[in-house]
C-alpha positions, 0 to 999 in steps of 0.5 A: 290161191288168190287173196281176197282183196281188203275192202273197207267196211263202209261198202263191204256189206253192200250188194251194189256200189254207185259213184258220182263221177266228177271229183269222185272217180275223175277230174274234168274240171279243166273242160268244164271251166272252158265250156262254162266260160264259153257258154257265159260268153255266148250270152254276152256275160264276163268269164267266172273265176275258175275256183267259183266254177269248180264250186259248182261242178256236181249242180245241173247247169241251169242252177249253175247259170243262176249261181254264177251269173244271178238268178235272173239269168236262169230263164236263158238256161236252155240257151246256155245249156246248148252253148255248153253242150256243144263245146263240151262235145269238143273238149270234155272227154279229152280233158277228163283224167281219172283220179288215183285209185279209181281204176283199181277200186272199179276193177277190184269191186267188179272182180269181187262180184259187186254191182257197180253204177255211175250216177252223174249230172253229166250226160250219160254218153260222156261218162261212158266214153271216158270210161271206155276210153280208159278201159273201164266201162266193162266194170260198170253195170249201169250209168245214169246221167242227167239226161236219163231222169226227170230231176238231177241230183240232189234229187234221188231220181238217178240212184233210184233208177240205177238201183232199179235197173239192177234190181237191187233194194236201195238199202242194200246200195251205197253211194260214193260222192264228193258233195252235199248234193250227192249226200243229199241224193243218198239220204233221199234214196235210202242208200248208205253214203260215203264221202270223198274229199277230192272235190270242193266240200270240206269234211265237217259239211258231211257230218249232218248226213251221217256218212259211213266213212269220210275218205281222202280219196276213192282209192281208200275204198280198197287200200292196196 
């Protein structure tokens, strides 16, 4: 007789659980740093500190350019995006490592009958390639990247699309993320929100978003 998995109450009553990718399921920050500084150099700008780059992960790249170089550089955002994307084609998936517990959580929730999705500001194909490389893509029902929606997070478009693809009402969904960008997207989409602290956002920043839970890492959703 199989033992029913212990699933935390913060997601147990949902029909679908969506996850942010970077700093929630996986860490691709080494590749992001390489790509970001490559793109800055191609614009003739100096490299940005690694910590500063890590704090921007989860934002769309044109916004990131404004943060790292100043808002006056945002008109060159498409050029910056092109340089970043071409470098990312070379290094991003290889530099991505799934965080402790991520594979277990995806496999367990899938096996328990939950519908699962990933909603990211990364391009969809990069998320899919990383999931497929580690044998996790089969657990995920829908992946929505920044190239699938008109507005990236914190706009709710990605979550609304994921819920729509699955035909599940947003109030039957929970979104797990590591940043205020994720929390705002969940709030505006009408999904529940669960915060994880594997990114650069401290726990107190989530207080205003009434999270269902705040975990040290994604593995706490399905404790072993």
